[in-house]
N, C-alpha and C positions, 0 to 999 in steps of 0.2 A: 613485443609486449613483455615488460618485466613483471615478475610476480614476487611480492614481498610477503613473508609469513611472520616476521618479527618487527617490532617497532623500529629498531635500528635500521633494518633493511628498508622499511617504509620511508623513514626520514631521509636516508641517503638518496633513495630513488626520487623522492619529491624535490629535494634540493637540486638534483641534476635536471629534472624536468622543468623547474622554474628558472634555471640559469639563463635560458635563452629568452625569457619573457613570455608573455601571453597568459590567458586566463585558463583556469582549471575548472572543469565541470566534473561533478561527482555523482555516481549512480550507485547507491547502496542496495544490495540484494541479499537474499538468503540462498541463492543458487537455484538449481532446477530450472534453468532459464528457458523462456519461451519468447514468442514474438512481442509480448507485452513488455518484457524487460528490454528487448533489443530496440523497441521504439524509444525507450528512454535514452539509450546510448546514442541513437541516431539524432535525437533532439539535442543531446549534449554536444555532439560533434558539430551540429549546425550553429550552436550558440557560443561555443568555447574553442580555444586553441588546443587544449589537451583534455583528454577524458581519463578519469580514474574511476574504476569500479571496485566494489568490495563484494566478497562472498563470505557470509558468516551466518550460520544457523544459530540464532541467539537463544540460549536456553531460558533466559529470564522472562521471555514473553510467552512461554508455553506454560499452561496451568497443569494441575494434576489430572491425569487421564487424557491429556491431549497427545498429539502425534509427534512429539519431539524425536523419539527413536525411529519412527517410521518415515520421518520427513526425508525426501530423496536427497542424496548427496552424490554429486557427479562432477567433481572439481575439474578433472581433465577435460571432459566434454564441454563444460561451461567455459573454461579458459579458452578453448579453441574457438568457441563462438564469439567471445569477446575480442579475441585477437583479430578474427576475420572482420569485425565491425570497426576496427581501428582504435581500440582502447590502448592507451599507452602504458598503463600501470594497473595491475590487479593486486588489491590488498586482501589477502586470504589468511587472517589470523587464526590461531588456535583458541580454544576456550580459555586456556591458561594465560595466553597473551592478553586477552580482553578482560579477564576476571582473575587476576593473580591472587595468591593466597592472602587472606585478610581483607579482601575487597569489601567495603562496607557502605557504599554510597548509592543512593537511588534518586532518580528524578521523577517527580510526580506532577502531572498537569491536571488541575481540577477543571471542572466545567465541561469542556468538550470531550473529556475522556469518561464522563460519568455514566452516560446512558448507552444505548445501542450495543455494540460489541463490548464496551466497557462493563456493562451490567452482566452480560452473559459470560464474560471471561475476566473475572476479578484479577487485578494485578497485571493484566496483559499490557496495557498502555504505559504502565510504569517501566516495564521491561523495554518497550519500544523507545520511550523517551530517553532512558538511560543509555541504551546502546547507541542511539543516533547522536546524542550529545557527545559521547566518546568518539564516535566516528568523525563528527565534525571537527572536534579538537585535534584528532590525529591527522586528518587530511587537510583541513583548513581551506576548503574549496571556495572559489568565487561564486559558483552556483551549484545547487543540488537539485536532482530531478527525481520525482516520485510519481507513481501512477495514480490517477484519480480513482481507480477501482477501489483502493483502500482509502476511501474518502475521509473517514474519521481519523485514520492514522495521519493523513496529510494535515488535517486540522490541528491535531495534537502537536505535530512537529512545528508547524508555523507558530502556534501559540507559545511553545517552549522557546523558540528562537526570538520571538518578540519580547517575552517576559524576561529572558536572561540577557537581552541586549547583545545577542551573538553578532559578531562582525564577519565571520567567515563560515557560512554565508549569512548575510543579513536576511531578515524575514522576507523581504521582497524578492530575494534571489533564490527562494525555494519554489521551484517551478512544478506545477501540477500538469501532467501530460494525460490527454484523454485516454480512456479505456480502449484497449484493443479487443475486438470481438471476433468470434468465429462466424461462419457464414449464416448460421441460424440465430445469431445474436448473443450466444452465451459468452460471457466475459472470460478471457483467457486467465487461467490460474494454475499454479503448480499443483493444486489439489484436484484439478479436473481428472488427472490420471488415476485417481482412486475410484472413479465412477465405472461401474460395469457398463456394458453396451446398452442394456435396457435403461439404466439410470441416466446415462449420457443422453439418450434420445428424449427421455422425459424431462431432463433439465432445461431443454429449450423452452419449456413453458414459463420459466422464470422471466427472461427478458420480454417474452411476448405479453405476459400479464402486466409487467411494468409499463410497457408502451400503452396498453389499453387503459391502464389506471391513470396515466398522465393525461391522455385524451379526455377522460372523464373529469379529472380535476380541473383541467383548463377550460372545460365546458361549463364549469360552475356546479358540478355535482358535490354533495356534502362530503367533507373530508372523511369523517369517521366511518360512514357507511361504505364509501368507496374503498377505503383501505381494508375494511373487514371483508368486503367482497373479493378483493385480491387474495387475501389469505385463504379464503374458501376455494378459489380457483387453484391455488398451489396445492392444497391438500387433495383436491380432486385429481390433480395431475400426478400424484404419487409422493409429494413432499410430506414431511412431518409438519405438525403445527409450527408456523414460523416463529423464530426467536423474536423478530420484530418486523413490522411493515410500518414505516414512519415517514411522514412528511415533515421536513425540518428546515429551519433557516439555513441557507447555504454557507453562512459564515460562522454562526454560533452553534449550529446544530440543535438549537432549542426547538422542541416539537411545535408544530403549527396546527391549529384546529380550523384554519381557513387560509386559502391561498390569496395573498395580497400582491402588492406591487414589487416587493423585494424578491430577489432570487431565492428559490427554494430547491430542495433536493428530496427525491424519493429514495429512501434507503431500506434495504431488505436483507435479512439473513434467514436462511432456512436449510434444513437438512434433508437430503435425499439419500436413502441407505445410510451409510456411515459417514457421509461427506457433508460438511457444512459449507454452503455456498453463500457468498455475500455479493451484493451488487448495488449500484446507485445510478440514478439518472437525474439530469437537470429538469426542473419544472418551472414554467412561467418565463419571466424576462431573461433568465440566463440561458434558455434553450436556443441553440443555433437554428 
């Protein structure tokens, strides 16, 4: 596996990679890799001839008081994991390479970025859209792979690609990969390592409450009361008041006050201790 840390190195390595032909799959990450990230790499290897991954802790998507400085950085360990999974090229730029002096451009995606985590973290999705647009322009992959765990992020990136007529990758080539979960159902996340042993045990209440809520919604229980009851269950389990517990249209993320025939998504964000956990699950026709 080659590692590039400057744009010149990246362009040279990509040219060599493409010389023999074949498709390029791209897996953007912020590092601190776990099985969820590796599932994206494996899917990319299944679908594409070459896999490029990136590791970049993007400062523009962290707000004031968030965990930018504390975010785990373990480049050597992450690179070894990617190489073992067959990644051909790792793009690991510095902050200066991504945001050189005088950088003055931002990408903002209205609508899908407005509520949910967008409301709780102002400016977060502008940072996400900007850095992903840059990464797409730098790598120009045939396909890109993102985890469904960050469902709103996936919707923002797809909307950006559609609205800007991106060719590499096209919007239909931005692939959402199902969330990887631990044995008790908790979604894998780099932030799970912040949980104490007691918090980790209590966190299993989140996916359990979501599954119970989905059963109630699909049984025809009123949406508002069912979502409120889920919030109460989380508080009883040791969570703070949730940032949101929302039933939304799976495509637009518009809140729903009734479950209809269109695919829907249950989306949740709540803190336990100092750690903010997010999760989502399909509801209704989209459910396998």
